[in-house]
N, CA, C, O and the ligand as a Tripos MOL2 file, in Angstrom:
@<TRIPOS>MOLECULE
protein
  317   315    80     0     0
PROTEIN
NO_CHARGES

@<TRIPOS>ATOM
      1 N          94.4100   92.9020   88.5410 N.3       1 MET1
      2 CA         94.6250   92.4900   89.9310 C.3       1 MET1
      3 C          93.3100   91.9490   90.5210 C.2       1 MET1
      4 O          92.2570   92.5800   90.4190 O.2       1 MET1
      5 N          93.4020   90.8080   91.1150 N.am      2 ASP2
      6 CA         92.1830   90.1730   91.5990 C.3       2 ASP2
      7 C          92.2040   90.1060   93.1130 C.2       2 ASP2
      8 O          92.8930   89.2780   93.7090 O.2       2 ASP2
      9 N          91.4470   90.9790   93.7110 N.am      3 ILE3
     10 CA         91.4090   91.0990   95.1740 C.3       3 ILE3
     11 C          90.0580   90.6260   95.6850 C.2       3 ILE3
     12 O          89.0190   91.2220   95.4010 O.2       3 ILE3
     13 N          90.1010   89.5300   96.4520 N.am      4 LYS4
     14 CA         88.8230   88.9630   96.9270 C.3       4 LYS4
     15 C          88.5710   89.2040   98.4140 C.2       4 LYS4
     16 O          87.4280   89.3640   98.8440 O.2       4 LYS4
     17 N          89.6410   89.2280   99.1820 N.am      5 THR5
     18 CA         89.4740   89.3810  100.6120 C.3       5 THR5
     19 C          90.3790   90.4900  101.1730 C.2       5 THR5
     20 O          91.3340   90.9220  100.5270 O.2       5 THR5
     21 N          90.0600   90.9210  102.3550 N.am      6 PHE6
     22 CA         90.8490   91.9400  103.0050 C.3       6 PHE6
     23 C          92.2690   91.4860  103.2280 C.2       6 PHE6
     24 O          93.1970   92.2920  103.1700 O.2       6 PHE6
     25 N          92.4520   90.2030  103.4840 N.am      7 THR7
     26 CA         93.7860   89.6230  103.6600 C.3       7 THR7
     27 C          94.6480   89.8450  102.4080 C.2       7 THR7
     28 O          95.8560   90.0620  102.5000 O.2       7 THR7
     29 N          94.0050   89.7850  101.2480 N.am      8 ASP8
     30 CA         94.7550   90.0350   99.9970 C.3       8 ASP8
     31 C          95.2490   91.4760   99.9440 C.2       8 ASP8
     32 O          96.3520   91.7410   99.4660 O.2       8 ASP8
     33 N          94.4440   92.3940  100.4290 N.am      9 VAL9
     34 CA         94.8560   93.7980  100.4660 C.3       9 VAL9
     35 C          96.0790   94.0070  101.3190 C.2       9 VAL9
     36 O          96.9890   94.7540  100.9590 O.2       9 VAL9
     37 N          96.0910   93.3280  102.4720 N.am     10 LEU10
     38 CA         97.1830   93.5210  103.4410 C.3      10 LEU10
     39 C          98.5130   92.9510  102.9620 C.2      10 LEU10
     40 O          99.5290   93.1480  103.6290 O.2      10 LEU10
     41 N          98.5410   92.2670  101.8540 N.am     11 LYS11
     42 CA         99.7980   91.7810  101.3040 C.3      11 LYS11
     43 C         100.5640   92.9030  100.6050 C.2      11 LYS11
     44 O         101.7330   92.7420  100.2570 O.2      11 LYS11
     45 N          99.9060   94.0220  100.4070 N.am     12 TYR12
     46 CA        100.5250   95.1340   99.7070 C.3      12 TYR12
     47 C         100.8140   96.2990  100.7090 C.2      12 TYR12
     48 O         100.1050   96.4500  101.7040 O.2      12 TYR12
     49 N         101.8220   97.0830  100.4370 N.am     13 PRO13
     50 CA        102.1400   98.1970  101.3200 C.3      13 PRO13
     51 C         101.2050   99.3980  101.2220 C.2      13 PRO13
     52 O         101.0420  100.1510  102.1820 O.2      13 PRO13
     53 N         100.5870   99.5700  100.0390 N.am     14 PHE14
     54 CA         99.7030  100.6990   99.8110 C.3      14 PHE14
     55 C          98.3610  100.2760   99.2760 C.2      14 PHE14
     56 O          98.2330   99.2150   98.6650 O.2      14 PHE14
     57 N          97.3460  101.1130   99.5060 N.am     15 VAL15
     58 CA         96.0370  100.8180   98.9330 C.3      15 VAL15
     59 C          95.3550  102.1240   98.5840 C.2      15 VAL15
     60 O          95.3690  103.0720   99.3690 O.2      15 VAL15
     61 N          94.7520  102.1710   97.3920 N.am     16 ILE16
     62 CA         93.8910  103.3070   97.0870 C.3      16 ILE16
     63 C          92.4540  102.8950   97.3380 C.2      16 ILE16
     64 O          91.9830  101.8820   96.8210 O.2      16 ILE16
     65 N          91.7740  103.6840   98.1280 N.am     17 ILE17
     66 CA         90.3430  103.4600   98.3560 C.3      17 ILE17
     67 C          89.5710  104.4420   97.4990 C.2      17 ILE17
     68 O          89.4850  105.6370   97.7800 O.2      17 ILE17
     69 N          89.0160  103.8770   96.4420 N.am     18 PHE18
     70 CA         88.1590  104.7250   95.5680 C.3      18 PHE18
     71 C          86.7920  104.8100   96.2190 C.2      18 PHE18
     72 O          86.2070  103.8010   96.6110 O.2      18 PHE18
     73 N          86.2920  106.0350   96.3270 N.am     19 ASP19
     74 CA         85.0210  106.2370   97.0100 C.3      19 ASP19
     75 C          84.2730  107.3570   96.3110 C.2      19 ASP19
     76 O          84.7310  108.4990   96.2640 O.2      19 ASP19
     77 N          83.1210  107.0110   95.7720 N.am     20 ASN20
     78 CA         82.3120  107.9870   95.0390 C.3      20 ASN20
     79 C          81.8160  109.1350   95.8970 C.2      20 ASN20
     80 O          81.5990  110.2410   95.4030 O.2      20 ASN20
     81 N          81.6340  108.8680   97.2000 N.am     21 ALA21
     82 CA         81.0860  109.8950   98.0630 C.3      21 ALA21
     83 C          82.1510  110.7310   98.7230 C.2      21 ALA21
     84 O          81.9960  111.9470   98.8390 O.2      21 ALA21
     85 N          83.2290  110.1110   99.1600 N.am     22 ASN22
     86 CA         84.2240  110.8490   99.9480 C.3      22 ASN22
     87 C          85.5210  111.1530   99.2040 C.2      22 ASN22
     88 O          86.4300  111.7580   99.7710 O.2      22 ASN22
     89 N          85.6150  110.7450   97.9520 N.am     23 GLY23
     90 CA         86.8470  110.9710   97.2050 C.3      23 GLY23
     91 C          87.8050  109.8270   97.3210 C.2      23 GLY23
     92 O          87.6390  108.9500   98.1680 O.2      23 GLY23
     93 N          88.8290  109.8250   96.4580 N.am     24 ASN24
     94 CA         89.7660  108.7180   96.3530 C.3      24 ASN24
     95 C          90.9870  109.0190   97.2080 C.2      24 ASN24
     96 O          91.6080  110.0700   97.0560 O.2      24 ASN24
     97 N          91.3410  108.0810   98.1250 N.am     25 LYS25
     98 CA         92.4440  108.3080   99.0500 C.3      25 LYS25
     99 C          93.4560  107.1770   98.9840 C.2      25 LYS25
    100 O          93.1240  105.9940   98.9100 O.2      25 LYS25
    101 N          94.7200  107.6130   99.0150 N.am     26 LEU26
    102 CA         95.8200  106.6520   99.1190 C.3      26 LEU26
    103 C          96.1960  106.4500  100.5860 C.2      26 LEU26
    104 O          96.4060  107.4150  101.3210 O.2      26 LEU26
    105 N          96.2780  105.2050  100.9960 N.am     27 HIS27
    106 CA         96.6350  104.8860  102.3860 C.3      27 HIS27
    107 C          97.8050  103.8810  102.3720 C.2      27 HIS27
    108 O          98.0340  103.1670  101.3960 O.2      27 HIS27
    109 N          98.5360  103.8660  103.5140 N.am     28 LYS28
    110 CA         99.3360  102.6980  103.8230 C.3      28 LYS28
    111 C          98.2920  101.6300  104.2560 C.2      28 LYS28
    112 O          97.2520  101.9660  104.8220 O.2      28 LYS28
    113 N          98.5880  100.3570  103.9820 N.am     29 THR29
    114 CA         97.6090   99.3630  104.3900 C.3      29 THR29
    115 C          97.5480   99.2060  105.9070 C.2      29 THR29
    116 O          96.6210   98.5950  106.4390 O.2      29 THR29
    117 N          98.5590   99.7710  106.6090 N.am     30 SER30
    118 CA         98.5540   99.7230  108.0590 C.3      30 SER30
    119 C          97.6910  100.8260  108.6810 C.2      30 SER30
    120 O          97.5250  100.8680  109.9000 O.2      30 SER30
    121 N          97.1320  101.7350  107.8350 N.am     31 CYS31
    122 CA         96.3430  102.8740  108.3450 C.3      31 CYS31
    123 C          95.0910  102.3620  109.0610 C.2      31 CYS31
    124 O          94.5110  101.3470  108.6750 O.2      31 CYS31
    125 N          94.7000  103.0610  110.0780 N.am     32 SER32
    126 CA         93.4770  102.6660  110.8290 C.3      32 SER32
    127 C          92.2200  102.8870  110.0450 C.2      32 SER32
    128 O          91.1710  102.3610  110.4170 O.2      32 SER32
    129 N          92.2790  103.6620  108.9480 N.am     33 PHE33
    130 CA         91.1270  103.8150  108.0800 C.3      33 PHE33
    131 C          90.9280  102.6460  107.1580 C.2      33 PHE33
    132 O          89.8650  102.4920  106.5570 O.2      33 PHE33
    133 N          91.9490  101.8160  107.0420 N.am     34 VAL34
    134 CA         91.8600  100.6370  106.1720 C.3      34 VAL34
    135 C          91.3720   99.4590  107.0180 C.2      34 VAL34
    136 O          92.1520   98.8090  107.7140 O.2      34 VAL34
    137 N          90.0630   99.2010  106.9420 N.am     35 THR35
    138 CA         89.5040   98.1690  107.8070 C.3      35 THR35
    139 C          88.7840   97.1010  107.0210 C.2      35 THR35
    140 O          88.2990   97.3270  105.9120 O.2      35 THR35
    141 N          88.7280   95.9300  107.6270 N.am     36 GLU36
    142 CA         88.0270   94.8240  106.9960 C.3      36 GLU36
    143 C          86.5170   95.1130  106.8670 C.2      36 GLU36
    144 O          85.8640   94.7050  105.9060 O.2      36 GLU36
    145 N          86.0060   95.8140  107.8470 N.am     37 GLU37
    146 CA         84.5750   96.2000  107.8230 C.3      37 GLU37
    147 C          84.2760   97.0460  106.5900 C.2      37 GLU37
    148 O          83.3160   96.7880  105.8640 O.2      37 GLU37
    149 N          85.1240   98.0800  106.3590 N.am     38 ASN38
    150 CA         84.9010   98.9660  105.2250 C.3      38 ASN38
    151 C          85.1250   98.2430  103.9030 C.2      38 ASN38
    152 O          84.4000   98.4470  102.9290 O.2      38 ASN38
    153 N          86.1610   97.3830  103.8930 N.am     39 PHE39
    154 CA         86.4170   96.5790  102.6750 C.3      39 PHE39
    155 C          85.2050   95.7300  102.3460 C.2      39 PHE39
    156 O          84.7670   95.7050  101.1960 O.2      39 PHE39
    157 N          84.6560   95.0380  103.3230 N.am     40 ASN40
    158 CA         83.5070   94.1590  103.0800 C.3      40 ASN40
    159 C          82.2920   94.9710  102.6390 C.2      40 ASN40
    160 O          81.5310   94.5210  101.7830 O.2      40 ASN40
    161 N          82.1000   96.1520  103.2050 N.am     41 LEU41
    162 CA         80.9650   96.9860  102.8190 C.3      41 LEU41
    163 C          81.1130   97.4200  101.3560 C.2      41 LEU41
    164 O          80.1530   97.3390  100.5900 O.2      41 LEU41
    165 N          82.2980   97.8780  100.9670 N.am     42 LYS42
    166 CA         82.4970   98.3680   99.6160 C.3      42 LYS42
    167 C          82.5170   97.2390   98.5700 C.2      42 LYS42
    168 O          81.8720   97.3230   97.5250 O.2      42 LYS42
    169 N          83.2750   96.1900   98.8860 N.am     43 MET43
    170 CA         83.5350   95.1580   97.8820 C.3      43 MET43
    171 C          82.4710   94.0670   97.8550 C.2      43 MET43
    172 O          82.2030   93.5040   96.7930 O.2      43 MET43
    173 N          81.8700   93.7610   98.9700 N.am     44 ILE44
    174 CA         80.9300   92.6380   99.0380 C.3      44 ILE44
    175 C          79.4730   93.1470   99.1060 C.2      44 ILE44
    176 O          78.6570   92.8310   98.2390 O.2      44 ILE44
    177 N          79.1650   93.9360  100.1450 N.am     45 THR45
    178 CA         77.7920   94.4350  100.2980 C.3      45 THR45
    179 C          77.3800   95.2740   99.1040 C.2      45 THR45
    180 O          76.3180   95.0620   98.5190 O.2      45 THR45
    181 N          78.2480   96.2510   98.7390 N.am     46 ASN46
    182 CA         77.8900   97.1660   97.6320 C.3      46 ASN46
    183 C          78.4870   96.7130   96.2730 C.2      46 ASN46
    184 O          78.2920   97.3700   95.2510 O.2      46 ASN46
    185 N          79.2030   95.5950   96.2900 N.am     47 GLN47
    186 CA         79.7840   95.0310   95.0570 C.3      47 GLN47
    187 C          80.5580   96.0330   94.2180 C.2      47 GLN47
    188 O          80.5420   95.9730   92.9890 O.2      47 GLN47
    189 N          81.2270   96.9440   94.8850 N.am     48 GLY48
    190 CA         82.0980   97.8950   94.1970 C.3      48 GLY48
    191 C          81.3580   99.0000   93.4850 C.2      48 GLY48
    192 O          81.9610   99.7360   92.7040 O.2      48 GLY48
    193 N          80.0780   99.1380   93.7270 N.am     49 LYS49
    194 CA         79.2830  100.1530   93.0040 C.3      49 LYS49
    195 C          79.5940  101.5790   93.4960 C.2      49 LYS49
    196 O          79.5460  102.5350   92.7220 O.2      49 LYS49
    197 N          79.9100  101.7030   94.7760 N.am     50 ASN50
    198 CA         80.1630  103.0380   95.3540 C.3      50 ASN50
    199 C          81.6320  103.3280   95.5680 C.2      50 ASN50
    200 O          82.0160  104.4070   96.0170 O.2      50 ASN50
    201 N          82.4440  102.3380   95.2340 N.am     51 GLY51
    202 CA         83.8970  102.4870   95.4600 C.3      51 GLY51
    203 C          84.5470  101.1390   95.6250 C.2      51 GLY51
    204 O          83.8760  100.1200   95.7820 O.2      51 GLY51
    205 N          85.8380  101.1470   95.5890 N.am     52 TYR52
    206 CA         86.5340   99.8720   95.7120 C.3      52 TYR52
    207 C          87.9860  100.0490   96.1850 C.2      52 TYR52
    208 O          88.5190  101.1580   96.2080 O.2      52 TYR52
    209 N          88.5950   98.9440   96.5520 N.am     53 TYR53
    210 CA         89.9980   98.9610   97.0220 C.3      53 TYR53
    211 C          90.9170   98.5360   95.8870 C.2      53 TYR53
    212 O          90.6580   97.5650   95.1760 O.2      53 TYR53
    213 N          92.0040   99.2960   95.7400 N.am     54 SER54
    214 CA         92.9680   98.9430   94.7090 C.3      54 SER54
    215 C          94.3760   98.9520   95.3290 C.2      54 SER54
    216 O          95.0090  100.0040   95.4190 O.2      54 SER54
    217 N          94.8530   97.7900   95.7500 N.am     55 PRO55
    218 CA         96.1490   97.7100   96.4110 C.3      55 PRO55
    219 C          97.3020   98.0090   95.4360 C.2      55 PRO55
    220 O          97.2080   97.7110   94.2450 O.2      55 PRO55
    221 N          98.3640   98.5880   95.9450 N.am     56 LYS56
    222 CA         99.5190   98.9270   95.1310 C.3      56 LYS56
    223 C         100.8070   98.4650   95.7940 C.2      56 LYS56
    224 O         101.0190   98.6570   96.9920 O.2      56 LYS56
    225 N         101.6550   97.8530   94.9850 N.am     57 GLU57
    226 CA        102.9400   97.3830   95.4920 C.3      57 GLU57
    227 C         103.9260   98.5430   95.6560 C.2      57 GLU57
    228 O         104.7090   98.5940   96.6040 O.2      57 GLU57
    229 N         103.8560   99.4850   94.6810 N.am     58 TYR58
    230 CA        104.8290  100.5770   94.6940 C.3      58 TYR58
    231 C         104.1380  101.9230   94.6790 C.2      58 TYR58
    232 O         103.1600  102.1350   93.9620 O.2      58 TYR58
    233 N         104.6610  102.8220   95.4790 N.am     59 TYR59
    234 CA        104.1640  104.1940   95.4750 C.3      59 TYR59
    235 C         104.2320  104.8100   94.0940 C.2      59 TYR59
    236 O         103.3600  105.5930   93.7170 O.2      59 TYR59
    237 N         105.2710  104.4590   93.3260 N.am     60 GLU60
    238 CA        105.4400  105.0020   91.9870 C.3      60 GLU60
    239 C         104.3380  104.5810   91.0360 C.2      60 GLU60
    240 O         104.1420  105.2240   90.0050 O.2      60 GLU60
    241 N         103.6100  103.5170   91.3550 N.am     61 ASP61
    242 CA        102.5400  103.0780   90.4830 C.3      61 ASP61
    243 C         101.3080  103.9710   90.5320 C.2      61 ASP61
    244 O         100.3950  103.8480   89.7150 O.2      61 ASP61
    245 N         101.3030  104.8670   91.5030 N.am     62 ILE62
    246 CA        100.0960  105.6550   91.6960 C.3      62 ILE62
    247 C         100.1780  106.9330   90.8830 C.2      62 ILE62
    248 O         100.8600  107.8840   91.2630 O.2      62 ILE62
    249 N          99.4790  106.9420   89.7680 N.am     63 ARG63
    250 CA         99.5710  108.0750   88.8250 C.3      63 ARG63
    251 C          98.1940  108.6630   88.5920 C.2      63 ARG63
    252 O          97.9760  109.3620   87.6030 O.2      63 ARG63
    253 N          97.2810  108.3920   89.4750 N.am     64 ASP64
    254 CA         95.9180  108.8640   89.3010 C.3      64 ASP64
    255 C          95.7610  110.2440   89.9530 C.2      64 ASP64
    256 O          95.9120  110.3800   91.1670 O.2      64 ASP64
    257 N          95.4590  111.2640   89.1400 N.am     65 ALA65
    258 CA         95.3820  112.6370   89.6610 C.3      65 ALA65
    259 C          94.2370  112.8600   90.5990 C.2      65 ALA65
    260 O          94.2130  113.8660   91.3070 O.2      65 ALA65
    261 N          93.2490  111.9240   90.6330 N.am     66 THR66
    262 CA         92.0910  112.0800   91.4960 C.3      66 THR66
    263 C          92.3750  111.5460   92.8970 C.2      66 THR66
    264 O          91.5610  111.7050   93.8070 O.2      66 THR66
    265 N          93.5490  110.9040   93.0660 N.am     67 VAL67
    266 CA         93.8520  110.2760   94.3490 C.3      67 VAL67
    267 C          94.6530  111.2240   95.2600 C.2      67 VAL67
    268 O          95.6660  111.7930   94.8540 O.2      67 VAL67
    269 N          94.1750  111.3720   96.4810 N.am     68 VAL68
    270 CA         94.7830  112.2640   97.4750 C.3      68 VAL68
    271 C          95.3960  111.4190   98.5710 C.2      68 VAL68
    272 O          94.7640  110.4750   99.0450 O.2      68 VAL68
    273 N          96.6240  111.7380   98.9880 N.am     69 PRO69
    274 CA         97.2280  110.9640  100.0930 C.3      69 PRO69
    275 C          96.4430  111.1960  101.4020 C.2      69 PRO69
    276 O          95.9950  112.3100  101.6730 O.2      69 PRO69
    277 N          96.2880  110.1590  102.1850 N.am     70 CYS70
    278 CA         95.5890  110.2540  103.4650 C.3      70 CYS70
    279 C          96.3970  111.1430  104.3990 C.2      70 CYS70
    280 O          97.6210  111.0390  104.4690 O.2      70 CYS70
    281 N          95.6890  112.0310  105.1270 N.am     71 LYS71
    282 CA         96.3540  112.9460  106.0240 C.3      71 LYS71
    283 C          96.7500  112.2460  107.3250 C.2      71 LYS71
    284 O          97.5830  112.7550  108.0760 O.2      71 LYS71
    285 N          96.1630  111.0980  107.5880 N.am     72 LYS72
    286 CA         96.4800  110.3810  108.8510 C.3      72 LYS72
    287 C          97.7180  109.5700  108.7340 C.2      72 LYS72
    288 O          98.6290  109.7200  109.5480 O.2      72 LYS72
    289 N          97.7930  108.6910  107.7310 N.am     73 CYS73
    290 CA         98.9580  107.8020  107.6190 C.3      73 CYS73
    291 C         100.0530  108.3610  106.7560 C.2      73 CYS73
    292 O         101.1590  107.8200  106.7320 O.2      73 CYS73
    293 N          99.7690  109.4490  106.0320 N.am     74 LYS74
    294 CA        100.7820  110.1570  105.2180 C.3      74 LYS74
    295 C         101.6650  109.1810  104.4400 C.2      74 LYS74
    296 O         102.8560  109.0590  104.7270 O.2      74 LYS74
    297 N         101.0870  108.4880  103.4560 N.am     75 PRO75
    298 CA        101.8950  107.5250  102.6610 C.3      75 PRO75
    299 C         103.0000  108.2480  101.8890 C.2      75 PRO75
    300 O         102.7720  109.2930  101.2780 O.2      75 PRO75
    301 N         104.1980  107.6710  101.9290 N.am     76 THR76
    302 CA        105.3330  108.1930  101.1560 C.3      76 THR76
    303 C         105.9700  107.0190  100.4560 C.2      76 THR76
    304 O         105.5360  105.8720  100.5690 O.2      76 THR76
    305 N         107.0380  107.3610   99.7140 N.am     77 GLN77
    306 CA        107.7430  106.3130   98.9530 C.3      77 GLN77
    307 C         108.3480  105.2450   99.8890 C.2      77 GLN77
    308 O         108.4510  104.0750   99.5200 O.2      77 GLN77
    309 N         108.7370  105.6590  101.0810 N.am     78 GLU78
    310 CA        109.2780  104.6980  102.0260 C.3      78 GLU78
    311 C         108.1840  103.8460  102.5980 C.2      78 GLU78
    312 O         107.1170  104.3570  102.9400 O.2      78 GLU78
    313 N         108.4210  102.5370  102.7140 N.am     79 LYS79
    314 CA        107.3960  101.6670  103.2170 C.3      79 LYS79
    315 C         107.3880  101.5930  104.7290 C.2      79 LYS79
    316 O         106.5640  100.8850  105.3080 O.2      79 LYS79
    317 ZN         95.4560  106.4990  105.8110 Zn       80 ZN80
@<TRIPOS>BOND
     1     1     2 1
     2     2     3 1
     3     3     4 2
     4     3     5 am
     5     5     6 1
     6     6     7 1
     7     7     8 2
     8     7     9 am
     9     9    10 1
    10    10    11 1
    11    11    12 2
    12    11    13 am
    13    13    14 1
    14    14    15 1
    15    15    16 2
    16    15    17 am
    17    17    18 1
    18    18    19 1
    19    19    20 2
    20    19    21 am
    21    21    22 1
    22    22    23 1
    23    23    24 2
    24    23    25 am
    25    25    26 1
    26    26    27 1
    27    27    28 2
    28    27    29 am
    29    29    30 1
    30    30    31 1
    31    31    32 2
    32    31    33 am
    33    33    34 1
    34    34    35 1
    35    35    36 2
    36    35    37 am
    37    37    38 1
    38    38    39 1
    39    39    40 2
    40    39    41 am
    41    41    42 1
    42    42    43 1
    43    43    44 2
    44    43    45 am
    45    45    46 1
    46    46    47 1
    47    47    48 2
    48    47    49 am
    49    49    50 1
    50    50    51 1
    51    51    52 2
    52    51    53 am
    53    53    54 1
    54    54    55 1
    55    55    56 2
    56    55    57 am
    57    57    58 1
    58    58    59 1
    59    59    60 2
    60    59    61 am
    61    61    62 1
    62    62    63 1
    63    63    64 2
    64    63    65 am
    65    65    66 1
    66    66    67 1
    67    67    68 2
    68    67    69 am
    69    69    70 1
    70    70    71 1
    71    71    72 2
    72    71    73 am
    73    73    74 1
    74    74    75 1
    75    75    76 2
    76    75    77 am
    77    77    78 1
    78    78    79 1
    79    79    80 2
    80    79    81 am
    81    81    82 1
    82    82    83 1
    83    83    84 2
    84    83    85 am
    85    85    86 1
    86    86    87 1
    87    87    88 2
    88    87    89 am
    89    89    90 1
    90    90    91 1
    91    91    92 2
    92    91    93 am
    93    93    94 1
    94    94    95 1
    95    95    96 2
    96    95    97 am
    97    97    98 1
    98    98    99 1
    99    99   100 2
   100    99   101 am
   101   101   102 1
   102   102   103 1
   103   103   104 2
   104   103   105 am
   105   105   106 1
   106   106   107 1
   107   107   108 2
   108   107   109 am
   109   109   110 1
   110   110   111 1
   111   111   112 2
   112   111   113 am
   113   113   114 1
   114   114   115 1
   115   115   116 2
   116   115   117 am
   117   117   118 1
   118   118   119 1
   119   119   120 2
   120   119   121 am
   121   121   122 1
   122   122   123 1
   123   123   124 2
   124   123   125 am
   125   125   126 1
   126   126   127 1
   127   127   128 2
   128   127   129 am
   129   129   130 1
   130   130   131 1
   131   131   132 2
   132   131   133 am
   133   133   134 1
   134   134   135 1
   135   135   136 2
   136   135   137 am
   137   137   138 1
   138   138   139 1
   139   139   140 2
   140   139   141 am
   141   141   142 1
   142   142   143 1
   143   143   144 2
   144   143   145 am
   145   145   146 1
   146   146   147 1
   147   147   148 2
   148   147   149 am
   149   149   150 1
   150   150   151 1
   151   151   152 2
   152   151   153 am
   153   153   154 1
   154   154   155 1
   155   155   156 2
   156   155   157 am
   157   157   158 1
   158   158   159 1
   159   159   160 2
   160   159   161 am
   161   161   162 1
   162   162   163 1
   163   163   164 2
   164   163   165 am
   165   165   166 1
   166   166   167 1
   167   167   168 2
   168   167   169 am
   169   169   170 1
   170   170   171 1
   171   171   172 2
   172   171   173 am
   173   173   174 1
   174   174   175 1
   175   175   176 2
   176   175   177 am
   177   177   178 1
   178   178   179 1
   179   179   180 2
   180   179   181 am
   181   181   182 1
   182   182   183 1
   183   183   184 2
   184   183   185 am
   185   185   186 1
   186   186   187 1
   187   187   188 2
   188   187   189 am
   189   189   190 1
   190   190   191 1
   191   191   192 2
   192   191   193 am
   193   193   194 1
   194   194   195 1
   195   195   196 2
   196   195   197 am
   197   197   198 1
   198   198   199 1
   199   199   200 2
   200   199   201 am
   201   201   202 1
   202   202   203 1
   203   203   204 2
   204   203   205 am
   205   205   206 1
   206   206   207 1
   207   207   208 2
   208   207   209 am
   209   209   210 1
   210   210   211 1
   211   211   212 2
   212   211   213 am
   213   213   214 1
   214   214   215 1
   215   215   216 2
   216   215   217 am
   217   217   218 1
   218   218   219 1
   219   219   220 2
   220   219   221 am
   221   221   222 1
   222   222   223 1
   223   223   224 2
   224   223   225 am
   225   225   226 1
   226   226   227 1
   227   227   228 2
   228   227   229 am
   229   229   230 1
   230   230   231 1
   231   231   232 2
   232   231   233 am
   233   233   234 1
   234   234   235 1
   235   235   236 2
   236   235   237 am
   237   237   238 1
   238   238   239 1
   239   239   240 2
   240   239   241 am
   241   241   242 1
   242   242   243 1
   243   243   244 2
   244   243   245 am
   245   245   246 1
   246   246   247 1
   247   247   248 2
   248   247   249 am
   249   249   250 1
   250   250   251 1
   251   251   252 2
   252   251   253 am
   253   253   254 1
   254   254   255 1
   255   255   256 2
   256   255   257 am
   257   257   258 1
   258   258   259 1
   259   259   260 2
   260   259   261 am
   261   261   262 1
   262   262   263 1
   263   263   264 2
   264   263   265 am
   265   265   266 1
   266   266   267 1
   267   267   268 2
   268   267   269 am
   269   269   270 1
   270   270   271 1
   271   271   272 2
   272   271   273 am
   273   273   274 1
   274   274   275 1
   275   275   276 2
   276   275   277 am
   277   277   278 1
   278   278   279 1
   279   279   280 2
   280   279   281 am
   281   281   282 1
   282   282   283 1
   283   283   284 2
   284   283   285 am
   285   285   286 1
   286   286   287 1
   287   287   288 2
   288   287   289 am
   289   289   290 1
   290   290   291 1
   291   291   292 2
   292   291   293 am
   293   293   294 1
   294   294   295 1
   295   295   296 2
   296   295   297 am
   297   297   298 1
   298   298   299 1
   299   299   300 2
   300   299   301 am
   301   301   302 1
   302   302   303 1
   303   303   304 2
   304   303   305 am
   305   305   306 1
   306   306   307 1
   307   307   308 2
   308   307   309 am
   309   309   310 1
   310   310   311 1
   311   311   312 2
   312   311   313 am
   313   313   314 1
   314   314   315 1
   315   315   316 2
@<TRIPOS>SUBSTRUCTURE
     1 MET1         2 RESIDUE 1 A MET
     2 ASP2         6 RESIDUE 1 A ASP
     3 ILE3        10 RESIDUE 1 A ILE
     4 LYS4        14 RESIDUE 1 A LYS
     5 THR5        18 RESIDUE 1 A THR
     6 PHE6        22 RESIDUE 1 A PHE
     7 THR7        26 RESIDUE 1 A THR
     8 ASP8        30 RESIDUE 1 A ASP
     9 VAL9        34 RESIDUE 1 A VAL
    10 LEU10       38 RESIDUE 1 A LEU
    11 LYS11       42 RESIDUE 1 A LYS
    12 TYR12       46 RESIDUE 1 A TYR
    13 PRO13       50 RESIDUE 1 A PRO
    14 PHE14       54 RESIDUE 1 A PHE
    15 VAL15       58 RESIDUE 1 A VAL
    16 ILE16       62 RESIDUE 1 A ILE
    17 ILE17       66 RESIDUE 1 A ILE
    18 PHE18       70 RESIDUE 1 A PHE
    19 ASP19       74 RESIDUE 1 A ASP
    20 ASN20       78 RESIDUE 1 A ASN
    21 ALA21       82 RESIDUE 1 A ALA
    22 ASN22       86 RESIDUE 1 A ASN
    23 GLY23       90 RESIDUE 1 A GLY
    24 ASN24       94 RESIDUE 1 A ASN
    25 LYS25       98 RESIDUE 1 A LYS
    26 LEU26      102 RESIDUE 1 A LEU
    27 HIS27      106 RESIDUE 1 A HIS
    28 LYS28      110 RESIDUE 1 A LYS
    29 THR29      114 RESIDUE 1 A THR
    30 SER30      118 RESIDUE 1 A SER
    31 CYS31      122 RESIDUE 1 A CYS
    32 SER32      126 RESIDUE 1 A SER
    33 PHE33      130 RESIDUE 1 A PHE
    34 VAL34      134 RESIDUE 1 A VAL
    35 THR35      138 RESIDUE 1 A THR
    36 GLU36      142 RESIDUE 1 A GLU
    37 GLU37      146 RESIDUE 1 A GLU
    38 ASN38      150 RESIDUE 1 A ASN
    39 PHE39      154 RESIDUE 1 A PHE
    40 ASN40      158 RESIDUE 1 A ASN
    41 LEU41      162 RESIDUE 1 A LEU
    42 LYS42      166 RESIDUE 1 A LYS
    43 MET43      170 RESIDUE 1 A MET
    44 ILE44      174 RESIDUE 1 A ILE
    45 THR45      178 RESIDUE 1 A THR
    46 ASN46      182 RESIDUE 1 A ASN
    47 GLN47      186 RESIDUE 1 A GLN
    48 GLY48      190 RESIDUE 1 A GLY
    49 LYS49      194 RESIDUE 1 A LYS
    50 ASN50      198 RESIDUE 1 A ASN
    51 GLY51      202 RESIDUE 1 A GLY
    52 TYR52      206 RESIDUE 1 A TYR
    53 TYR53      210 RESIDUE 1 A TYR
    54 SER54      214 RESIDUE 1 A SER
    55 PRO55      218 RESIDUE 1 A PRO
    56 LYS56      222 RESIDUE 1 A LYS
    57 GLU57      226 RESIDUE 1 A GLU
    58 TYR58      230 RESIDUE 1 A TYR
    59 TYR59      234 RESIDUE 1 A TYR
    60 GLU60      238 RESIDUE 1 A GLU
    61 ASP61      242 RESIDUE 1 A ASP
    62 ILE62      246 RESIDUE 1 A ILE
    63 ARG63      250 RESIDUE 1 A ARG
    64 ASP64      254 RESIDUE 1 A ASP
    65 ALA65      258 RESIDUE 1 A ALA
    66 THR66      262 RESIDUE 1 A THR
    67 VAL67      266 RESIDUE 1 A VAL
    68 VAL68      270 RESIDUE 1 A VAL
    69 PRO69      274 RESIDUE 1 A PRO
    70 CYS70      278 RESIDUE 1 A CYS
    71 LYS71      282 RESIDUE 1 A LYS
    72 LYS72      286 RESIDUE 1 A LYS
    73 CYS73      290 RESIDUE 1 A CYS
    74 LYS74      294 RESIDUE 1 A LYS
    75 PRO75      298 RESIDUE 1 A PRO
    76 THR76      302 RESIDUE 1 A THR
    77 GLN77      306 RESIDUE 1 A GLN
    78 GLU78      310 RESIDUE 1 A GLU
    79 LYS79      314 RESIDUE 1 A LYS
    80 ZN80       317 GROUP 0 **** ****
């Protein structure tokens, strides 16, 4: 999957934000924690060294045991 801009992320219903410092979290892309500012910091400024965004089309695709659902947006199978 080739994600270059924040707009690309918003095409998907879910996104995993991998973060070496704060842990890996699954969000709905509509979550207020999913921001262009944070995307640019992780993906462009830090070039993915400290974490990265991984958009997902389906909740069922998320099989990573290190990923925790966000407590704010509470992503579920329903979009
Ligand atoms: Zn969230």
